[in-house]
C-alpha positions as CSV (number, residue, x, y, z in Angstrom):
1,X,-38.6,16.2,15.1
2,X,-38.0,12.5,15.0
3,X,-41.8,12.1,13.6
4,X,-41.6,14.9,10.9
5,X,-40.9,12.5,8.2
6,X,-43.9,10.3,8.9
7,X,-46.8,12.3,7.7
8,X,-49.4,11.0,5.5
9,X,-48.5,13.7,3.0
10,X,-44.6,13.0,3.0
11,X,-43.1,11.6,0.0
12,X,-41.0,9.0,1.5
13,X,-40.2,7.1,-1.7
14,X,-42.8,4.2,-1.2
15,X,-42.6,1.4,-3.8
16,X,-45.4,1.2,-6.4
17,X,-46.8,-2.2,-5.2
18,X,-47.7,-0.5,-1.6
19,X,-49.6,2.2,-3.5
20,X,-51.7,-0.5,-5.2
21,X,-53.1,-1.5,-1.6
22,X,-53.8,1.7,-0.2
23,X,-50.6,3.0,1.3
24,X,-50.7,5.5,4.0
25,X,-47.4,5.9,5.6
26,X,-44.0,4.0,6.7
27,X,-43.1,4.1,10.4
28,X,-40.0,3.1,12.1
29,X,-39.5,3.3,15.7
30,X,-36.7,2.3,18.3
31,X,-38.5,-0.2,20.0
32,X,-38.7,-2.3,16.9
33,X,-35.3,-1.8,15.5
34,X,-34.7,-3.3,11.8
35,X,-38.6,-3.3,11.1
36,X,-40.5,-0.8,8.9
37,X,-44.3,-0.7,9.3
38,X,-46.1,0.1,6.3
39,X,-49.6,1.2,7.2
40,X,-52.3,0.7,4.6
41,X,-56.1,1.1,4.3
42,X,-57.4,-2.0,3.4
43,X,-60.7,-2.3,1.1
44,X,-61.7,-5.8,2.3
45,X,-60.8,-7.7,5.2
46,X,-62.5,-11.3,4.6
47,X,-60.5,-13.4,2.0
48,X,-62.1,-16.4,0.4
49,X,-60.2,-19.2,0.0
50,X,-59.9,-20.5,-3.4
51,X,-60.2,-24.5,-3.4
52,X,-61.7,-24.2,0.2
53,X,-63.2,-27.8,-0.1
54,X,-59.9,-29.1,0.9
55,X,-59.6,-27.0,3.9
56,X,-61.7,-26.6,7.1
57,X,-62.4,-23.0,6.4
58,X,-63.7,-20.7,3.5
59,X,-62.5,-17.4,4.6
60,X,-59.5,-15.8,6.3
61,X,-58.7,-12.5,7.8
62,X,-55.0,-11.2,7.8
63,X,-54.3,-8.2,9.5
64,X,-50.5,-8.2,8.3
65,X,-48.5,-9.1,5.5
66,X,-44.9,-10.0,6.2
67,X,-43.8,-11.2,9.4
68,X,-41.1,-10.6,11.8
69,X,-40.9,-14.1,12.8
70,X,-38.4,-14.7,9.8
71,X,-39.0,-18.6,9.5
72,X,-36.8,-19.6,6.7
73,X,-39.4,-21.7,5.4
74,X,-42.3,-19.8,5.5
75,X,-44.3,-20.2,2.2
76,X,-46.0,-16.8,2.5
77,X,-42.9,-15.1,1.4
78,X,-43.9,-14.8,-2.3
79,X,-46.8,-12.7,-1.4
80,X,-44.4,-9.7,-0.9
81,X,-43.3,-10.0,-4.4
82,X,-46.6,-8.5,-5.3
83,X,-45.9,-5.5,-3.4
84,X,-42.4,-5.1,-5.3
85,X,-40.8,-6.2,-2.1
86,X,-38.5,-9.4,-1.9
87,X,-39.4,-12.5,-0.5
88,X,-36.3,-12.7,1.8
89,X,-35.0,-9.9,4.1
90,X,-37.9,-7.5,3.2
91,X,-40.6,-10.1,3.9
92,X,-38.9,-10.4,7.6
93,X,-38.6,-6.6,8.1
94,X,-41.0,-4.8,5.9
95,X,-44.5,-5.5,7.5
96,X,-47.7,-4.2,6.1
97,X,-50.1,-3.4,8.6
98,X,-54.1,-2.9,7.7
99,X,-54.6,-0.5,10.1
100,X,-58.5,-0.2,9.1
101,X,-59.1,-3.9,9.2
102,X,-61.2,-4.0,12.1
103,X,-63.8,-1.4,10.8
104,X,-63.6,-3.1,7.4
105,X,-64.3,-6.4,8.9
106,X,-67.2,-5.3,10.9
107,X,-68.9,-3.7,7.9
108,X,-68.5,-7.1,6.0
109,X,-69.8,-9.2,8.8
110,X,-73.1,-6.9,8.8
111,X,-73.9,-7.7,5.1
112,X,-77.0,-9.9,4.7
113,X,-74.9,-12.1,2.4
114,X,-72.7,-13.2,5.4
115,X,-73.7,-16.5,6.6
116,X,-71.3,-16.8,9.6
117,X,-68.9,-19.3,8.0
118,X,-65.8,-20.1,10.0
119,X,-62.9,-17.6,9.7
120,X,-59.2,-18.6,10.2
121,X,-56.6,-16.2,11.6
122,X,-53.1,-16.9,11.3
123,X,-53.1,-18.6,8.0
124,X,-50.9,-16.2,5.9
125,X,-48.7,-14.5,8.4
126,X,-48.8,-14.6,12.2
127,X,-51.5,-12.5,13.9
128,X,-49.3,-12.4,17.1
129,X,-46.0,-11.6,15.6
130,X,-44.1,-8.5,17.1
131,X,-46.2,-5.9,15.3
132,X,-49.2,-7.0,17.1
133,X,-47.7,-5.5,20.4
134,X,-47.8,-2.2,18.5
135,X,-51.0,-2.2,16.5
136,X,-53.3,-4.5,18.7
137,X,-55.5,-5.5,15.8
138,X,-56.5,-9.0,17.1
139,X,-58.8,-7.7,20.0
140,X,-60.7,-5.7,17.5
141,X,-60.8,-8.8,15.2
142,X,-61.9,-11.0,17.8
143,X,-64.6,-9.0,18.9
144,X,-66.0,-8.2,15.6
145,X,-66.3,-11.8,14.9
146,X,-67.8,-12.8,18.3
147,X,-70.5,-9.8,18.0
148,X,-71.5,-11.3,14.6
149,X,-71.7,-14.7,15.9
150,X,-69.1,-16.0,13.5
151,X,-66.8,-19.1,14.6
152,X,-63.3,-18.7,13.9
153,X,-59.8,-20.3,14.7
154,X,-56.4,-19.0,15.7
155,X,-52.9,-20.3,14.5
156,X,-49.8,-18.7,16.1
157,X,-46.3,-19.1,17.2
158,X,-46.7,-15.8,19.1
159,X,-46.9,-15.6,23.0
160,X,-48.6,-12.6,22.7
161,X,-51.8,-14.4,22.4
162,X,-51.5,-14.6,26.3
163,X,-52.7,-10.9,26.3
164,X,-56.0,-11.8,24.7
165,X,-57.1,-15.1,26.4
166,X,-59.5,-13.7,28.7
167,X,-61.3,-12.2,25.6
168,X,-60.9,-15.5,23.7
169,X,-62.2,-17.5,26.6
170,X,-65.3,-15.3,27.0
171,X,-65.8,-15.6,23.2
172,X,-65.7,-19.3,23.2
173,X,-68.8,-19.2,25.5
174,X,-70.8,-17.8,22.7
175,X,-69.2,-19.0,19.4
176,X,-67.0,-21.9,18.2
177,X,-63.5,-21.1,18.7
178,X,-60.2,-23.2,18.2
179,X,-56.9,-22.3,19.1
180,X,-53.7,-23.8,17.7
181,X,-49.9,-23.2,18.4
182,X,-47.2,-24.0,15.7
183,X,-44.4,-25.8,17.4
184,X,-42.0,-28.0,15.1
185,X,-38.5,-27.4,16.3
186,X,-37.6,-28.4,19.9
187,X,-33.6,-27.9,19.6
188,X,-32.8,-24.6,21.0
189,X,-30.0,-24.0,18.6
190,X,-31.6,-25.2,15.5
191,X,-34.7,-23.0,16.5
192,X,-32.7,-20.0,16.9
193,X,-31.1,-20.5,13.4
194,X,-34.3,-21.3,11.5
195,X,-36.9,-19.4,13.2
196,X,-34.9,-16.5,14.4
197,X,-37.8,-14.0,15.3
198,X,-40.0,-16.6,17.1
199,X,-40.7,-17.1,20.9
200,X,-38.4,-20.1,22.1
201,X,-39.8,-23.8,22.0
202,X,-40.1,-23.2,26.0
203,X,-42.0,-20.2,25.4
204,X,-44.5,-21.9,23.2
205,X,-45.0,-24.9,25.5
206,X,-45.7,-22.4,28.3
207,X,-48.3,-20.8,25.9
208,X,-50.0,-24.0,25.4
209,X,-50.1,-24.6,29.1
210,X,-51.7,-21.2,29.6
211,X,-54.3,-21.9,26.7
212,X,-55.2,-25.0,28.5
213,X,-55.2,-23.5,32.0
214,X,-57.8,-21.0,30.5
215,X,-60.2,-23.9,29.8
216,X,-59.7,-24.0,26.0
217,X,-58.6,-26.9,24.0
218,X,-55.1,-26.5,22.2
219,X,-54.1,-28.1,19.0
220,X,-50.5,-28.0,18.0
221,X,-49.0,-28.0,14.6
222,X,-45.8,-29.9,14.3
223,X,-44.9,-28.3,11.3
224,X,-43.1,-28.3,9.0
225,X,-40.9,-31.2,10.0
226,X,-37.6,-30.6,8.4
227,X,-35.8,-33.7,6.7
228,X,-32.7,-34.9,8.4
229,X,-33.0,-31.9,11.0
230,X,-36.2,-32.6,12.9
231,X,-37.6,-35.7,11.6
232,X,-35.6,-38.3,13.6
233,X,-37.4,-40.6,16.5
234,X,-35.6,-39.0,19.1
235,X,-36.5,-35.2,18.1
236,X,-39.9,-36.3,17.5
237,X,-40.3,-38.1,20.7
238,X,-38.9,-35.4,22.7
239,X,-40.9,-32.7,21.2
240,X,-44.2,-34.6,21.3
241,X,-43.5,-35.5,25.0
242,X,-43.0,-31.7,25.7
243,X,-46.2,-30.9,23.8
244,X,-48.0,-33.6,25.8
245,X,-46.8,-32.4,29.2
246,X,-47.9,-29.0,28.3
247,X,-51.3,-30.4,27.9
248,X,-52.0,-30.1,24.4
249,X,-55.2,-31.9,23.4
250,X,-54.0,-33.1,19.8
251,X,-51.4,-32.5,17.0
252,X,-50.7,-32.5,13.3
253,X,-47.5,-33.7,11.8
254,X,-46.1,-32.8,8.3
255,X,-43.1,-32.3,6.4
256,X,-41.6,-29.2,4.6
257,X,-43.1,-27.9,1.5
258,X,-40.7,-25.7,-0.7
259,X,-43.1,-23.6,-2.7
260,X,-41.9,-20.8,-5.3
261,X,-39.4,-18.3,-4.2
262,X,-39.4,-19.9,-0.7
263,X,-37.4,-22.7,-1.9
264,X,-34.4,-20.6,-2.8
265,X,-34.5,-18.7,0.4
266,X,-34.5,-21.7,2.3
267,X,-31.8,-23.5,0.2
268,X,-29.6,-20.5,0.8
269,X,-30.0,-20.7,4.4
270,X,-29.4,-24.5,4.2
271,X,-26.0,-24.0,2.2
272,X,-24.8,-21.6,5.0
273,X,-26.1,-23.8,7.9
274,X,-25.9,-27.4,6.8
275,X,-24.1,-27.4,3.5
276,X,-23.8,-31.3,3.7
277,X,-27.6,-31.6,3.5
278,X,-28.0,-29.5,0.2
279,X,-27.4,-32.6,-2.4
280,X,-30.1,-34.6,-0.1
281,X,-32.5,-31.7,-0.5
282,X,-32.2,-31.4,-3.9
283,X,-32.8,-35.0,-4.2
284,X,-35.9,-35.0,-2.1
285,X,-37.3,-31.9,-3.9
286,X,-36.1,-32.7,-7.5
287,X,-39.8,-33.2,-8.8
288,X,-41.4,-30.0,-7.2
289,X,-42.4,-28.4,-3.9
290,X,-43.6,-31.6,-2.0
291,X,-41.8,-34.4,-0.5
292,X,-41.8,-37.7,-2.4
293,X,-44.6,-40.2,-1.5
294,X,-42.0,-42.9,0.1
295,X,-40.5,-40.1,2.6
296,X,-44.2,-38.9,3.5
297,X,-45.1,-42.7,4.5
298,X,-41.9,-43.0,6.4
299,X,-42.8,-39.8,8.4
300,X,-46.2,-40.9,8.9
301,X,-45.0,-44.4,10.1
302,X,-42.6,-42.8,12.2
303,X,-44.7,-40.2,14.0
304,X,-48.0,-42.2,14.3
305,X,-46.9,-44.4,17.3
306,X,-45.3,-41.2,19.1
307,X,-48.4,-39.4,18.6
308,X,-50.5,-42.4,20.1
309,X,-47.9,-43.1,22.9
310,X,-48.2,-39.4,24.1
311,X,-51.9,-39.5,23.9
312,X,-52.1,-36.7,21.3
313,X,-54.1,-38.5,18.5
314,X,-57.7,-37.4,19.7
315,X,-58.0,-35.2,16.6
316,X,-58.3,-37.2,13.3
317,X,-56.0,-34.6,11.8
318,X,-53.1,-36.1,13.6
319,X,-52.3,-38.3,10.7
320,X,-54.0,-36.7,7.8
321,X,-51.5,-34.1,6.7
322,X,-48.2,-36.3,6.9
323,X,-48.9,-38.3,4.0
324,X,-50.8,-35.9,1.8
325,X,-49.5,-33.0,-0.1
326,X,-51.1,-29.7,1.0
327,X,-53.6,-27.7,-1.0
328,X,-51.9,-25.4,-3.7
329,X,-51.8,-22.0,-2.5
330,X,-53.8,-19.2,-4.5
331,X,-52.2,-16.5,-6.3
332,X,-50.1,-14.1,-4.3
333,X,-52.6,-11.3,-4.6
334,X,-55.1,-13.4,-2.7
335,X,-53.0,-14.0,0.3
336,X,-52.1,-17.7,0.2
337,X,-52.9,-19.8,3.4
338,X,-50.3,-20.6,5.8
339,X,-50.3,-23.6,8.5
């Protein structure tokens, strides 16, 4: 039988790193070719964010680790190394699923010590990646937060969020909810190369419109901007025009950060797809993970009038992130935040 090798008691050679986080079983299905789901039982659901004073939230919930979106630049990639998996192909195809996250979250939200502080969803890996179509963790997570009176935010590239719009809209009548879509690459060919597992830019513009049609505000993260690839006036103007036409209420624009082992994975991709840019990137990032101050200033000066022209500066965050380095991520074991 096809499922005989997937029982809990079967020794399937799971890596020691997975055993550390409550490994139950590994699952492969024809509907998700090339992806292995590692089901685990988590001990906690709420993650406290170190240095939270630098962020608009102190707690996160992540139902998944690893992400089939396969964005070349994703700075959550190093978290997989804690599991004895690599930050590249394994991150894209070996997805850890916290199957009991809803029950654990409900228990934690009932504690007298919980003060209903804002919880961010989608800060490590995307809560509406393809795995959510199989495991449907988000409706339970949203309901648990709503039932406890806890405000929350959602950030996603996944059009699967449409499924939960009625629930999110109803929840927003009772608690503060903010919804944001990540869309930084408007060129279809570049998108297919640098974000191969994500919905198309056009599909995400449709998602923005659907969120607005549901009566919710929709912030858009135009991030990360890729130097020499998506930072031209023409690209930014076209992208922001589309975002504005879809009805977005505000945007944030900031440049690419290359932290830890993500740097090597991204640079390998750049060498294959845009080899002429490798020396320029080495120069830009010669001093570390962040773009130099003069580049950040240039990007701010380029983006600000475009944001204003398209009426997308109704949120003060529109300009803040383009000229400031993002906060340092916490240690991999604590699941660093991800825009």
